[in-house]
N, C-alpha and C positions, 0 to 999 in steps of 0.2 A: 701331563696332568689334564684331566678332563674337567670341564666346567659343567656343573649341573644347571639345568634350566627348568623352570616350572611353567606349565601351561595354565594360563588363567583365562577362564571364559570371558569373552568380551561381548556385552550386549550391543546390538546395533543402535546407533545414535539417530534419533528422530530428526528430520530436517526442520530447521527453524521456520522456514517459509515454504508452504506447500504450493506447487505449481508455478514456481518462479524459476525460470531458467537462469543459469549463471550469466548469460550474455545480456539479459534484460535488466534495465536500470531499476533500482528500488524506488528512486525518487525522480520525478519529472517536473519540468517547468510548465507554465501555462499552455504554451503552444503544443507540447507533446501530450499533456493531459487532455486538452481539447480534442486532439486527434484520436486518442484512445476512446473518448466518449462519443466521437462522431459529430462534434459540434465545432463551430468556429471559436477561435480564441476570444473574440468579442462576446459571443454568447456565453462562454464559460465565465467570463468576468461578470456578466449580468446575473448568471445563476449564483455565483459566489456572493456578490454584493447584496442580492435580494434574500439570501438565506435558503434558496432552493437547492443549492449544492450541499449535500450532507457533509462530506469530509472537509475538515479544515486543513489548509495548507500549513506547512511548517516553514520557519525562516532558518536558513542556513547561510550565515553571513548576510549578504545583501540580497540573496536569492529567495524567492518564494517558490516552494516545491510541494508537490502532492505525492503521497505514497501510492504507488501503482496497485499494491495489494488492497488498500482501502478503497480506491476507486472501483476496483473489480467487485469487491464485496458490496459496495453501495449499489452498483447496478444489479447485482444478483438479488439484493433485498428489495428491488423495485423502485429505486431512486427516491427514497423518502426525503422530505424536507429536513434541513439541518437540525431543527429542534427535536424531531422524532429520532433522527439518526443518532444524535448525541445521547439522548435519554435511553435508547435501546442498547447502545454499545458502550457507553461510558458512565451510565448513571446507575 
């Protein structure tokens, strides 16, 4: 007895994150975030506390982490201060 099958066209699925390799982390701690930005961890802390670092970190348990995609987008936008970054991207 033969089983009939139907061919259903499947549309390609768009990737959720563009330009993110599977091996790269989506979230990084302060040390890795500083390295991505080419600054010291201490300078990153100063940028964050003064409001000059646009992206806000997230808390995951006891860890403070930054989204790598957001850090890259922030640099591509010219590193605006937090107030402008938030109003342009979340307001």
